Structure formats: structure tokens, C-alpha cells
GUKOLDREN-800556 format. One record per residue (C-alpha): residue number from 0; x, y negated, z. Coordinates in nm, 3 decimals. Example, Ala and Ser with C-alpha at 12.3 -4.5 7.8 and 13.67 -1.06 7.14 Angstrom:
<marfi 0; <1.230; 0.450; 0.780>>
<marfi 1; <1.367; 0.106; 0.714>>
// end
This chain:
<marfi 0; <-0.012; -0.023; 0.039>>
<marfi 1; <0.274; -0.197; -0.008>>
<marfi 2; <0.350; -0.280; 0.337>>
<marfi 3; <0.651; -0.238; 0.533>>
<marfi 4; <0.659; 0.111; 0.774>>
<marfi 5; <0.884; -0.145; 1.019>>
<marfi 6; <1.193; 0.148; 1.012>>
<marfi 7; <1.453; -0.156; 0.900>>
<marfi 8; <1.659; -0.349; 1.145>>
<marfi 9; <1.675; -0.730; 1.157>>
<marfi 10; <1.455; -1.038; 1.081>>
<marfi 11; <1.236; -1.020; 0.767>>
<marfi 12; <1.022; -1.346; 0.661>>
<marfi 13; <1.113; -1.469; 0.988>>
<marfi 14; <0.937; -1.193; 1.182>>
<marfi 15; <1.164; -1.056; 1.480>>
<marfi 16; <1.132; -0.741; 1.527>>
<marfi 17; <1.390; -0.641; 1.813>>
<marfi 18; <1.517; -0.880; 2.083>>
<marfi 19; <1.864; -0.731; 2.317>>
<marfi 20; <1.776; -0.407; 2.114>>
<marfi 21; <1.401; -0.321; 2.222>>
<marfi 22; <1.105; -0.363; 2.044>>
<marfi 23; <0.947; -0.702; 2.003>>
<marfi 24; <0.618; -0.590; 1.900>>
<marfi 25; <0.345; -0.720; 1.603>>
<marfi 26; <0.063; -0.665; 1.429>>
<marfi 27; <0.069; -0.271; 1.301>>
<marfi 28; <-0.172; -0.102; 1.055>>
<marfi 29; <-0.298; 0.295; 1.049>>
<marfi 30; <-0.134; 0.495; 0.869>>
<marfi 31; <-0.439; 0.720; 0.822>>
<marfi 32; <-0.776; 0.584; 0.748>>
<marfi 33; <-1.083; 0.575; 0.943>>
<marfi 34; <-1.377; 0.537; 0.710>>
<marfi 35; <-1.172; 0.481; 0.455>>
<marfi 36; <-1.045; 0.194; 0.608>>
<marfi 37; <-0.700; 0.131; 0.821>>
<marfi 38; <-0.736; -0.006; 1.135>>
<marfi 39; <-0.503; -0.319; 1.231>>
<marfi 40; <-0.385; -0.301; 1.595>>
<marfi 41; <-0.115; -0.594; 1.805>>
<marfi 42; <0.099; -0.378; 2.004>>
<marfi 43; <0.345; -0.574; 2.246>>
<marfi 44; <0.545; -0.486; 2.527>>
<marfi 45; <0.368; -0.430; 2.843>>
<marfi 46; <0.513; -0.666; 3.086>>
<marfi 47; <0.677; -0.457; 3.340>>
<marfi 48; <0.819; -0.162; 3.106>>
<marfi 49; <0.918; -0.263; 2.798>>
<marfi 50; <0.897; 0.132; 2.667>>
<marfi 51; <0.530; 0.075; 2.669>>
<marfi 52; <0.275; -0.086; 2.432>>
<marfi 53; <0.017; -0.269; 2.504>>
<marfi 54; <-0.279; -0.275; 2.200>>
<marfi 55; <-0.533; -0.447; 2.135>>
<marfi 56; <-0.765; -0.435; 1.874>>
<marfi 57; <-0.989; -0.655; 1.622>>
<marfi 58; <-1.349; -0.512; 1.699>>
<marfi 59; <-1.307; -0.403; 2.083>>
<marfi 60; <-1.005; -0.630; 2.268>>
<marfi 61; <-0.749; -0.494; 2.468>>
<marfi 62; <-0.722; -0.153; 2.535>>
<marfi 63; <-0.669; -0.042; 2.880>>
<marfi 64; <-0.430; 0.256; 2.810>>
<marfi 65; <-0.064; 0.203; 2.720>>
<marfi 66; <0.104; 0.374; 2.462>>
<marfi 67; <0.459; 0.496; 2.427>>
<marfi 68; <0.642; 0.303; 2.123>>
<marfi 69; <0.729; 0.625; 1.942>>
<marfi 70; <0.359; 0.689; 1.965>>
<marfi 71; <0.290; 0.350; 1.802>>
<marfi 72; <0.578; 0.371; 1.509>>
<marfi 73; <0.423; 0.724; 1.426>>
<marfi 74; <0.067; 0.616; 1.403>>
<marfi 75; <0.141; 0.279; 1.283>>
<marfi 76; <0.290; 0.060; 1.038>>
<marfi 77; <0.438; -0.273; 1.105>>
<marfi 78; <0.269; -0.549; 0.911>>
<marfi 79; <0.568; -0.790; 0.785>>
<marfi 80; <0.497; -1.075; 0.694>>
<marfi 81; <0.279; -1.138; 1.059>>
<marfi 82; <0.100; -1.357; 0.857>>
<marfi 83; <-0.024; -1.122; 0.567>>
<marfi 84; <-0.258; -0.973; 0.872>>
<marfi 85; <-0.428; -1.266; 0.914>>
<marfi 86; <-0.720; -1.228; 0.694>>
<marfi 87; <-0.772; -0.850; 0.720>>
<marfi 88; <-0.779; -0.899; 1.128>>
<marfi 89; <-1.053; -1.187; 1.100>>
<marfi 90; <-1.231; -0.983; 0.864>>
<marfi 91; <-1.231; -0.685; 1.147>>
<marfi 92; <-1.331; -0.902; 1.443>>
<marfi 93; <-1.643; -1.077; 1.249>>
<marfi 94; <-1.759; -0.769; 1.131>>
<marfi 95; <-1.739; -0.615; 1.476>>
<marfi 96; <-1.972; -0.891; 1.658>>
<marfi 97; <-2.302; -0.662; 1.519>>
<marfi 98; <-2.432; -0.386; 1.702>>
<marfi 99; <-2.359; -0.078; 1.414>>
<marfi 100; <-1.987; -0.199; 1.392>>
<marfi 101; <-1.839; -0.281; 1.693>>
<marfi 102; <-2.091; -0.376; 1.970>>
<marfi 103; <-1.941; -0.734; 2.052>>
<marfi 104; <-2.283; -0.878; 2.022>>
<marfi 105; <-2.625; -0.665; 2.047>>
<marfi 106; <-2.970; -0.774; 1.981>>
<marfi 107; <-3.205; -0.678; 2.346>>
<marfi 108; <-3.551; -0.599; 2.371>>
<marfi 109; <-3.618; -0.703; 2.702>>
<marfi 110; <-3.941; -0.649; 2.888>>
<marfi 111; <-3.983; -0.894; 3.168>>
<marfi 112; <-4.222; -0.942; 3.458>>
<marfi 113; <-4.366; -0.721; 3.692>>
<marfi 114; <-4.200; -0.392; 3.507>>
<marfi 115; <-4.224; -0.122; 3.768>>
<marfi 116; <-4.604; -0.006; 3.710>>
<marfi 117; <-4.565; 0.032; 3.364>>
<marfi 118; <-4.186; 0.253; 3.426>>
<marfi 119; <-4.427; 0.584; 3.363>>
<marfi 120; <-4.513; 0.483; 3.046>>
<marfi 121; <-4.208; 0.369; 2.952>>
<marfi 122; <-4.044; 0.730; 3.027>>
<marfi 123; <-4.331; 0.938; 2.846>>
<marfi 124; <-4.263; 0.686; 2.532>>
<marfi 125; <-3.889; 0.732; 2.529>>
<marfi 126; <-3.943; 1.136; 2.604>>
<marfi 127; <-4.194; 1.135; 2.315>>
<marfi 128; <-3.909; 0.985; 2.058>>
<marfi 129; <-3.641; 1.107; 2.225>>
<marfi 130; <-3.547; 1.254; 1.913>>
<marfi 131; <-3.562; 1.028; 1.689>>
<marfi 132; <-3.351; 0.699; 1.924>>
<marfi 133; <-2.965; 0.649; 1.962>>
<marfi 134; <-2.848; 0.755; 2.327>>
<marfi 135; <-2.876; 0.354; 2.380>>
<marfi 136; <-3.243; 0.337; 2.310>>
<marfi 137; <-3.339; 0.633; 2.519>>
<marfi 138; <-3.162; 0.462; 2.795>>
<marfi 139; <-3.410; 0.316; 3.026>>
<marfi 140; <-3.203; 0.049; 3.203>>
<marfi 141; <-3.216; -0.312; 3.393>>
<marfi 142; <-3.017; -0.534; 3.153>>
<marfi 143; <-2.959; -0.890; 3.278>>
<marfi 144; <-2.916; -1.159; 3.026>>
<marfi 145; <-2.778; -1.527; 3.022>>
<marfi 146; <-2.949; -1.725; 2.744>>
<marfi 147; <-2.788; -2.080; 2.773>>
<marfi 148; <-2.894; -2.208; 3.169>>
<marfi 149; <-3.179; -1.961; 3.183>>
<marfi 150; <-3.128; -1.627; 3.334>>
<marfi 151; <-3.365; -1.333; 3.253>>
<marfi 152; <-3.353; -1.009; 3.449>>
<marfi 153; <-3.575; -0.688; 3.263>>
<marfi 154; <-3.589; -0.418; 3.130>>
<marfi 155; <-3.410; -0.263; 2.827>>
<marfi 156; <-3.627; -0.074; 2.607>>
<marfi 157; <-3.615; 0.036; 2.207>>
<marfi 158; <-3.759; -0.291; 1.988>>
<marfi 159; <-3.915; -0.019; 1.717>>
<marfi 160; <-4.137; 0.141; 2.001>>
<marfi 161; <-4.267; -0.231; 2.112>>
<marfi 162; <-4.638; -0.121; 1.907>>
<marfi 163; <-4.656; 0.248; 2.096>>
<marfi 164; <-4.555; 0.080; 2.397>>
<marfi 165; <-4.861; -0.178; 2.355>>
<marfi 166; <-5.132; 0.064; 2.253>>
<marfi 167; <-5.010; 0.332; 2.569>>
<marfi 168; <-5.008; 0.011; 2.824>>
<marfi 169; <-5.369; -0.065; 2.741>>
<marfi 170; <-5.479; 0.259; 2.769>>
<marfi 171; <-5.300; 0.276; 3.118>>
<marfi 172; <-5.511; -0.067; 3.257>>
<marfi 173; <-5.835; 0.119; 3.122>>
<marfi 174; <-5.741; 0.434; 3.281>>
<marfi 175; <-5.671; 0.243; 3.614>>
<marfi 176; <-6.054; 0.047; 3.615>>
<marfi 177; <-5.879; -0.273; 3.419>>
<marfi 178; <-5.888; -0.448; 3.127>>
<marfi 179; <-5.562; -0.693; 3.033>>
<marfi 180; <-5.426; -0.876; 3.299>>
<marfi 181; <-5.661; -0.850; 3.541>>
<marfi 182; <-5.643; -0.959; 3.918>>
<marfi 183; <-5.834; -0.809; 4.165>>
<marfi 184; <-5.871; -0.999; 4.543>>
<marfi 185; <-5.953; -0.776; 4.823>>
<marfi 186; <-6.154; -0.926; 5.158>>
<marfi 187; <-5.938; -0.961; 5.430>>
<marfi 188; <-5.961; -0.685; 5.681>>
<marfi 189; <-6.055; -0.713; 6.041>>
<marfi 190; <-5.817; -0.770; 6.361>>
<marfi 191; <-5.778; -0.491; 6.529>>
<marfi 192; <-5.858; -0.630; 6.902>>
<marfi 193; <-5.656; -0.403; 7.057>>
<marfi 194; <-5.353; -0.515; 6.804>>
<marfi 195; <-5.349; -0.842; 6.835>>
<marfi 196; <-5.384; -0.815; 7.246>>
<marfi 197; <-5.038; -0.614; 7.238>>
<marfi 198; <-4.881; -0.860; 6.960>>
<marfi 199; <-4.998; -1.160; 7.227>>
<marfi 200; <-4.926; -0.981; 7.558>>
<marfi 201; <-4.586; -1.169; 7.737>>
<marfi 202; <-4.295; -0.917; 7.712>>
<marfi 203; <-4.253; -0.711; 8.061>>
<marfi 204; <-4.023; -0.810; 8.287>>
<marfi 205; <-3.864; -0.668; 8.630>>
<marfi 206; <-4.097; -0.904; 8.820>>
<marfi 207; <-4.440; -0.841; 8.635>>
<marfi 208; <-4.334; -0.413; 8.641>>
<marfi 209; <-4.308; -0.362; 9.036>>
<marfi 210; <-4.537; -0.696; 9.058>>
<marfi 211; <-4.318; -0.904; 9.227>>
<marfi 212; <-4.348; -1.243; 9.232>>
<marfi 213; <-4.012; -1.418; 9.138>>
<marfi 214; <-3.837; -1.576; 9.384>>
<marfi 215; <-3.833; -1.948; 9.423>>
<marfi 216; <-3.593; -2.143; 9.166>>
<marfi 217; <-3.551; -1.793; 8.969>>
<marfi 218; <-3.621; -1.783; 8.625>>
<marfi 219; <-3.866; -1.616; 8.419>>
<marfi 220; <-3.789; -1.299; 8.315>>
<marfi 221; <-3.487; -1.306; 8.614>>
<marfi 222; <-3.456; -0.936; 8.762>>
<marfi 223; <-3.205; -1.043; 9.018>>
<marfi 224; <-3.119; -0.788; 9.301>>
<marfi 225; <-3.286; -1.024; 9.567>>
<marfi 226; <-3.643; -0.891; 9.375>>
<marfi 227; <-3.513; -0.553; 9.332>>
<marfi 228; <-3.431; -0.584; 9.737>>
<marfi 229; <-3.743; -0.665; 9.843>>
<marfi 230; <-3.934; -0.391; 9.598>>
<marfi 231; <-3.766; -0.136; 9.804>>
<marfi 232; <-3.849; -0.272; 10.150>>
<marfi 233; <-4.203; -0.314; 10.048>>
<marfi 234; <-4.152; 0.110; 9.992>>
<marfi 235; <-4.208; 0.065; 9.609>>
// end
């Protein structure tokens, strides 16, 4: 394909290949193809171990795994000069914005509001169409989305099943005896007199328990030793 394999030493078109005998990194293109295309990576020496390379891809960003430079040169060929990688890198980066080609940007169908009562309906619909759904669409999950200064919290649901969901929710509401968004107001329950008296009753103290009046100057609820002694002398 006319690209240098990076096996030569020295500089090429101003691109430094090595510094003090160590790999300086740069742009690399995969020797094999995926879906008919070569994959670009930016390989740079790891800060704490120059024998390892940190790889960054235009579609997924920086990789959490490092590779030995020998493996990098075995799987990739160096792109020289580096500037020649700009167009292909930018094209791969822009293409990966879409859900089908990398997933950096994803279109989300979000159900907001009171979603807890409808979870059984969502699960039944997903189970019904499980064979036609992707793994992502088949997973019902809570999602938080930031739209400018507004934050939305809801349940992710497959957009292609919205019409089915509307019909199922209508049947669900009819089965529960309601039509649409009907608000039911229940009358208040009568007050339980015994429960009210128990709630308003003062807390039990050592004086009220033994029936001993508090000593002069004692605070309410003070269970001093004098009060206990008086209670014992009375034979309590």
C-alpha cells in the first residue's frame, strides 16, 4: 500500500522514530484488515515503562491495556510521515460517532415519569421480541441523560417497540379499571382513637413508672438516686 513498515532507523520526513535507542511512538496501521479496512492506532511509550506501548484508537479512544513494542511492530506498520495519517484518522473518528460504527454517540429511546408500574409490561414485550432485538435493546436499564442544562432519568426501551408498548399499556390500564391517566382519590381513613392516644402519651419516666412525685427542683424525667431510694423505702 506504499506505507513504510517502520523497520528502518533514523528520521524520515522529520518523524523521529527513536530517541536514545528507545521507541518514540507514532501512528501505525494494522497489517491485516477488518471488514476490508486497515485500522489506525496511535502508539506512545508508557510513562513508567518505555518497553510498553499505550494504544489510542480513533473510534474507541485510549485502551486500558498496554502492549509490548515487539507485538506492536508485529501487528502494525508505521505510518511515515505522520501527517499522512491525518485524513484516515479523522475519517475513522467521525464515522465512529454513530451507533453502528463505534458507539461514541448513541440514540436513546427514554421512558420518563412513573415507570415502575409499567416494568412488567416492558419485560413482557422485550421477551416477546427477544429474537429480533440486539443485546442492547433487549436490556431494560435505567439511564441518565444530560440535555444541555436539563438532566433526564428514565428507562431505556427499544424505539421500534413503542407502538406495541402503547397498545399494551392501554390494555394494562383497562385491566386495572382505569382509562388513560385517571386519578383516583380515596377518602381518608377514620382515626384510630387508641393509636392516637398512644402517640400523644408522654414518654414513661422512672417517676411515672413507680408513681413517685419528682423531688423539688428535679427536672422532668430525672431518675435520680434519691427518687429510687424513696421508692424502695415505700416498699415498691
